[in-house]
C-alpha positions in Angstrom: 0.0 0.0 0.0 1.3 3.5 -0.9 2.2 5.7 2.1 -0.6 8.2 1.6 -3.2 5.4 1.3 -1.8 3.6 4.3 -2.0 6.8 6.5 -5.5 7.5 5.3 -6.6 3.9 6.2 -5.0 4.0 9.7 -6.4 7.5 10.6 -9.9 7.0 9.2 -10.8 4.4 11.9 -11.5 5.9 15.3 -9.8 4.5 18.4 -10.0 6.8 21.5 -8.0 5.5 24.5 -9.6 2.5 26.0 -11.9 2.0 23.0 -9.4 1.0 20.3 -11.1 -2.1 19.0 -11.9 -0.8 15.5 -8.4 0.7 15.0 -6.8 -2.5 16.3 -8.7 -4.7 13.8 -7.4 -2.6 10.9 -3.8 -2.5 12.2 -3.9 -6.3 12.8 -5.0 -7.0 9.2 -2.3 -4.7 7.9 0.4 -6.4 10.0 -0.5 -10.0 9.0 1.6 -10.2 5.8 4.8 -9.3 7.6 4.8 -11.5 10.7 4.5 -15.2 11.5 1.8 -14.7 14.1 -0.5 -11.8 15.1 -3.0 -11.5 17.8 -4.9 -9.0 19.9 -4.0 -9.4 23.6 -6.0 -9.0 26.8 -5.5 -5.2 26.9 -6.5 -4.8 23.3 -3.0 -4.2 21.8 -2.0 -5.8 18.5 1.0 -8.1 19.0 2.9 -9.5 16.0 5.8 -12.0 16.2 8.4 -12.5 13.4 10.7 -15.5 14.0 14.0 -14.5 12.4 17.7 -14.3 13.4 19.5 -12.0 15.8 18.4 -10.5 19.1 14.7 -10.0 19.6 13.8 -6.4 18.9 10.6 -4.9 20.2 9.0 -2.3 18.0 6.3 -0.2 19.6 3.9 2.5 18.4 0.7 3.3 20.1 -2.8 2.9 18.5 -5.0 5.1 20.6 -5.9 8.7 19.9 -7.0 11.6 22.1 -10.7 12.3 22.3 -13.4 12.8 24.9 -15.8 10.6 27.0 -19.5 11.2 27.8 -20.0 11.8 31.5 -23.7 12.8 31.7 -26.8 13.9 29.8 -28.7 16.8 31.2 -32.4 17.5 31.1 -32.2 19.5 27.9 -30.3 16.8 26.0 -26.9 18.4 26.2 -23.9 16.1 26.8 -21.4 16.7 29.5 -17.9 15.3 28.8 -14.3 15.0 29.9 -11.1 14.7 28.0 -9.9 11.1 27.3 -6.2 11.7 26.7 -4.6 15.1 26.4 -6.8 16.9 23.8 -5.8 20.6 23.6 -8.5 22.3 25.6 -7.9 25.6 23.7 -9.5 24.2 20.6 -12.6 22.7 22.2 -15.1 25.5 22.2 -17.1 25.4 18.9 -15.4 22.2 17.8 -17.5 19.7 15.6 -17.4 16.2 17.0 -18.8 12.7 16.5 -20.3 10.9 19.4 -19.6 7.2 19.0 -22.9 5.9 20.4 -25.1 3.1 19.0 -24.6 5.0 15.8 -22.2 7.9 15.0 -23.9 11.2 16.1 -22.8 14.6 15.0 -22.5 17.2 17.6 -20.9 20.6 18.4 -19.1 21.6 21.5 -20.8 24.7 22.9 -19.5 28.2 22.4 -20.8 31.3 24.1 -21.0 34.2 21.5 -18.5 36.9 22.3 -21.4 39.4 22.5 -22.8 37.5 25.5 -19.6 36.5 27.3 -18.8 38.0 30.6 -16.1 40.7 30.5 -13.9 38.8 32.9 -14.0 35.8 30.7 -12.9 37.6 27.5 -9.9 35.9 25.9 -9.9 33.0 28.3 -9.9 29.3 27.4 -13.2 27.7 28.5 -12.8 24.7 30.8 -14.5 21.5 29.8 -16.7 21.6 32.9 -18.2 24.9 31.4 -18.9 23.3 28.0 -21.3 20.8 26.7 -22.1 19.0 23.4 -25.2 19.9 21.4 -26.5 17.1 19.2 -29.9 18.6 18.6 -31.5 15.7 20.4 -33.8 15.6 23.4 -32.7 13.9 26.6 -34.9 10.9 25.8 -33.5 10.7 22.3 -29.9 11.0 23.5 -30.5 8.3 26.1 -31.8 5.9 23.5 -28.6 6.3 21.4 -25.8 7.3 23.8 -24.5 5.5 26.9 -22.4 7.1 29.6 -18.7 6.3 28.8 -19.2 6.5 25.0 -16.2 8.0 23.3 -16.2 11.2 21.3 -13.8 12.2 18.6 -13.2 15.6 17.1 -14.1 15.7 13.4 -11.1 15.8 11.1 -10.2 15.3 7.5 -7.1 14.0 5.7 -5.7 16.8 3.6 -2.6 17.4 1.6 -0.8 20.7 2.2 1.7 22.2 -0.2 5.1 20.5 -0.5 5.5 17.3 1.4 3.2 18.0 4.4 -0.1 16.3 5.1 -2.7 16.9 7.8 -5.1 14.7 9.7 -6.3 13.8 13.2 -4.7 10.7 14.9 -1.3 11.1 13.3 -0.3 10.8 17.0 0.5 7.9 16.8 -0.9 6.1 13.7 1.8 7.7 11.6 4.3 5.7 13.6 2.2 2.5 13.2 2.5 3.2 9.5 6.3 3.7 9.8 6.7 0.2 11.3 4.4 -1.3 8.6 6.4 0.3 5.8 9.7 -0.8 7.4 8.5 -4.4 7.6 7.3 -4.2 3.9 10.8 -3.0 2.9 12.6 -5.7 4.9 10.4 -8.4 3.4 11.0 -7.1 -0.1 14.8 -7.3 0.6 14.5 -10.9 2.0 15.6 -9.8 5.5 14.1 -12.0 8.3 14.6 -10.3 11.6 13.6 -11.5 15.1 10.8 -9.1 16.1 8.0 -8.5 18.5 5.8 -5.8 17.0 3.4 -3.9 19.3 0.7 -1.6 18.3 -0.3 -0.6 21.8 -3.4 0.8 23.5 -4.0 3.4 26.2 -0.8 5.4 25.8 -2.6 8.7 26.1 -4.1 7.8 29.4 -1.5 5.9 31.4 0.9 3.9 29.2 0.7 0.8 31.3 -0.4 -1.5 28.5 3.1 -1.1 27.0 4.6 -2.4 30.2 2.4 -5.5 30.1 3.1 -6.1 26.5 6.9 -5.7 26.8 6.9 -8.1 29.8 5.5 -10.9 27.7 7.7 -10.1 24.6 11.0 -11.6 25.8 12.7 -8.8 23.9 16.4 -8.0 24.2 16.1 -4.4 23.1 13.4 -2.0 21.9 12.8 0.9 19.6 9.9 3.1 20.5 8.4 5.2 17.7 6.3 8.2 18.5 5.7 11.7 17.3 7.4 14.7 18.8 7.2 18.5 18.7 8.0 20.2 15.4 8.8 23.9 15.6 6.0 26.3 14.8 5.8 30.1 15.3 5.8 30.8 19.1 7.8 27.6 20.0 11.3 27.8 21.4 14.1 26.2 19.5 15.0 24.1 22.5 12.9 20.9 22.7 11.5 21.1 19.2 12.6 19.6 15.9 12.4 21.1 12.4 9.9 19.7 10.0 11.7 18.3 6.9 15.0 17.8 8.7 14.5 14.1 9.3 13.8 11.8 12.3 14.5 12.9 15.8 16.8 10.5 17.6 16.2 10.5 21.4 18.8 10.9 24.1 17.7 10.8 27.7 18.8 9.4 31.0 16.3 6.6 30.7 17.3 5.6 27.1 20.2 3.4 26.1 23.3 5.3 25.1 24.6 2.5 22.8 21.4 2.4 20.8 21.4 6.2 20.6 25.0 6.2 19.2 24.2 3.4 16.8 21.1 5.1 15.4 23.2 8.3 14.8 26.0 6.3 13.2 23.6 4.4 10.9 21.9 7.7 9.8 25.3 9.2 9.0 26.6 6.2 7.1 23.4 5.9 5.0 22.9 9.6 4.3 19.7 9.8 6.3 19.1 13.3 7.7 18.4 13.3 11.5 18.0 15.5 14.5 18.9 14.9 18.1 16.1 15.2 20.7 17.4 15.8 24.2 15.2 14.9 27.2 16.4 15.5 30.7 14.4 12.7 32.4 11.6 10.5 31.3 10.5 10.7 27.6 6.8 11.0 28.0 6.4 7.9 25.7 6.1 4.2 26.0 9.9 4.1 26.4 9.4 5.0 30.1 7.3 1.8 30.6 9.3 -0.6 28.4 12.7 0.2 30.1 11.2 -0.8 33.5 10.0 -4.3 32.3 11.5 -7.3 34.1 15.2 -6.4 34.6 15.1 -3.7 32.0 15.1 -3.6 28.2 17.7 -1.6 26.3 15.6 1.0 24.6 16.0 3.7 21.9 13.7 6.2 20.4 12.9 7.5 16.9 10.4 10.3 16.7 8.6 11.8 13.8 8.3 15.6 13.9 4.6 16.7 14.1 3.0 20.1 14.3 -0.2 21.0 16.2 -0.1 17.9 18.5 -3.4 16.8 20.2 -5.6 18.7 17.8 -7.7 17.6 14.9 -5.2 19.2 12.5 -1.9 17.4 13.2 0.7 17.8 10.4 3.6 15.6 9.3 6.1 15.7 6.5 6.2 12.6 4.2 9.9 13.1 3.6 10.5 12.8 7.4 8.2 9.8 7.4 10.3 8.1 4.6 13.5 8.8 6.5 12.1 7.3 9.7 11.4 4.2 7.7 14.9 4.1 6.3 16.5 4.5 9.7 14.4 1.9 11.3 15.2 -0.6 8.5 18.9 0.1 8.9 18.8 -0.5 12.6 16.9 -3.8 12.3 19.3 -5.0 9.5 22.3 -4.1 11.6 21.1 -6.3 14.5 20.5 -9.4 12.5 17.9 -10.8 10.1 20.0 -12.8 7.6 18.6 -13.4 4.1 
């Protein structure tokens, strides 16, 4: 499958944290051609195993996306909700959404017209407890279609921008699921047979604990975590952000393995793959933090894809960065084993 079509397929299926079943089914089917065994585990993660040569490498990208969860229905039929994952609360007011009830239901998060807003609230971000979702239904109609705990997703559309950039919701982290799939496709075409445990993991946006469970059962010798990271946009500091179009961000942090970091940099240099170094001064805020604590510890490295406008319905990535992440991951896997 071509990259654009793969990304469209992965992002078009909803999978808010704790309710990833539909996204997991799609990812499982896409993974099947490249592994010897694939299953969905007790937590709902997709787990694939490829029996090849060399140390067992765990590859992890998370399946879930940020959204909302229904908490109550008031007497006038308005839905109260909370964030499920770290949706940017600054974009909530006036946002079109889909409530994933017994059938998908269109709704709009409320917005008080500026003419009616209190003077002291002018220019302030509305807290979710002060907002509600209007579906146009009565309370009785809502209760027949919507159950407390149903997930809600912001409406988004897959779009091409000028140049190499593309926009969609759920690129965090389905774009990295796609990177792993494209890397496996490349390795298979080359006749490379590595020893892999591939995890498309659930619930990263709410606690990350599923990754620890999955890594424990993997028997992996080392791991590469793939996630998105912050691309520089106007108003962002240079420190802690990558530049879109300048290649994958290779992570260095106290919790990450220094040898894997050095090896990724060396492989990028030898293979003319542009890269950036991402410095973190403690934990990474990704599944790396859970994987490194599994059993007696798994040597872990990180490759991140620069992304703009994280945790909004308009996340943006660069397809050239995507391709270079695929190349770097392939080179690392080949360097560890996987004889033809």
